[in-house]
C-alpha positions in Angstrom: -54.9 65.0 17.5 -53.0 62.6 19.7 -50.5 60.2 18.1 -51.2 56.6 19.0 -48.1 54.5 18.5 -48.6 50.9 17.3 -47.4 48.2 19.5 -44.9 45.8 17.9 -43.0 43.0 19.4 -39.5 43.1 18.0 -37.7 39.7 18.0 -34.4 38.5 16.4 -36.5 37.4 13.4 -38.1 40.9 13.1 -34.8 42.8 12.7 -35.0 46.5 12.1 -32.0 48.4 10.8 -32.8 52.1 11.1 -34.1 54.1 14.0 -36.8 55.4 11.7 -38.0 51.8 11.4 -39.1 52.2 15.1 -41.3 55.3 14.5 -44.8 54.4 15.6 -43.8 51.2 17.4 -44.0 50.7 21.1 -42.4 48.0 23.2 -44.8 46.2 25.6 -44.9 43.6 28.3 -47.4 41.9 30.6 -47.2 42.8 34.3 -49.1 41.7 37.4 -52.2 43.8 38.3 -54.6 43.0 41.1 -55.4 39.3 40.6 -54.3 39.1 37.0 -52.1 40.6 34.3 -52.3 43.6 32.0 -50.2 44.7 29.1 -48.2 48.0 29.5 -46.3 49.9 26.9 -43.2 52.0 27.2 -44.0 55.7 27.3 -42.9 57.8 24.3 -41.1 61.1 24.6 -44.3 62.9 23.7 -46.2 61.0 26.5 -43.5 61.8 29.1 -43.7 65.5 28.1 -47.5 65.3 28.6 -47.0 63.7 32.1 -44.6 66.4 33.0 -47.1 69.1 31.9 -49.8 67.5 34.0 -47.5 67.3 37.1 -46.8 71.0 36.8 -50.5 72.0 36.2 -52.1 69.7 38.7 -50.8 68.7 42.2 -53.3 65.8 42.3 -51.2 62.7 42.1 -54.2 60.6 41.3 -54.9 62.6 38.1 -51.3 61.9 37.1 -51.6 58.2 37.7 -54.9 58.1 35.8 -53.3 59.7 32.8 -50.2 57.4 33.0 -52.5 54.3 33.0 -54.6 55.7 30.1 -51.4 56.2 28.0 -49.6 53.0 28.8 -52.0 50.2 29.7 -53.9 48.3 27.0 -57.6 49.3 27.4 -56.7 52.1 29.9 -57.9 54.8 27.6 -61.3 53.2 27.7 -61.7 53.4 31.5 -64.4 55.7 32.7 -63.8 57.9 35.8 -66.2 55.6 37.7 -64.4 52.5 36.6 -61.0 54.0 37.5 -62.4 55.1 40.9 -63.4 51.5 41.6 -59.9 50.1 41.3 -57.8 49.6 44.5 -55.4 52.5 45.1 -52.5 50.2 46.0 -53.0 48.3 42.8 -53.0 51.4 40.6 -50.0 52.9 42.4 -48.0 49.7 41.9 -49.0 49.6 38.2 -47.9 53.3 37.8 -44.5 52.5 39.3 -44.2 49.5 37.0 -44.9 51.7 34.0 -42.4 54.4 35.1 -39.7 51.8 35.7 -40.4 50.1 32.3 -40.2 53.5 30.6 -36.9 54.4 32.2 -38.3 57.0 34.6 -38.6 55.1 37.9 -36.3 54.2 40.8 -34.8 51.2 39.0 -33.6 53.4 36.1 -31.9 55.8 38.5 -29.7 53.0 39.9 -28.3 52.1 36.4 
């Protein structure tokens, strides 16, 4: 069974005091994709572990990008293989980089 975190927007009015208050929550933001916007969520530790497993098991970068999008993008887990294949490669690569950066795993995070 896969744990699906709930997405919660935390504002100053929605103050949480304990780290345990954040269990099951997932920060999200809208990002540009193709000609519109999609909502991405930060990857959890469990999801990062899964991505690392996939990268060890499968040298196919596209399989890794597909899993990343399924985990992070709202509605991504509903994409069929045919629908995913119809997306522009450049667009999905940019989206994957955005997800990685937002989750603290990309090039931007290495500079900090």
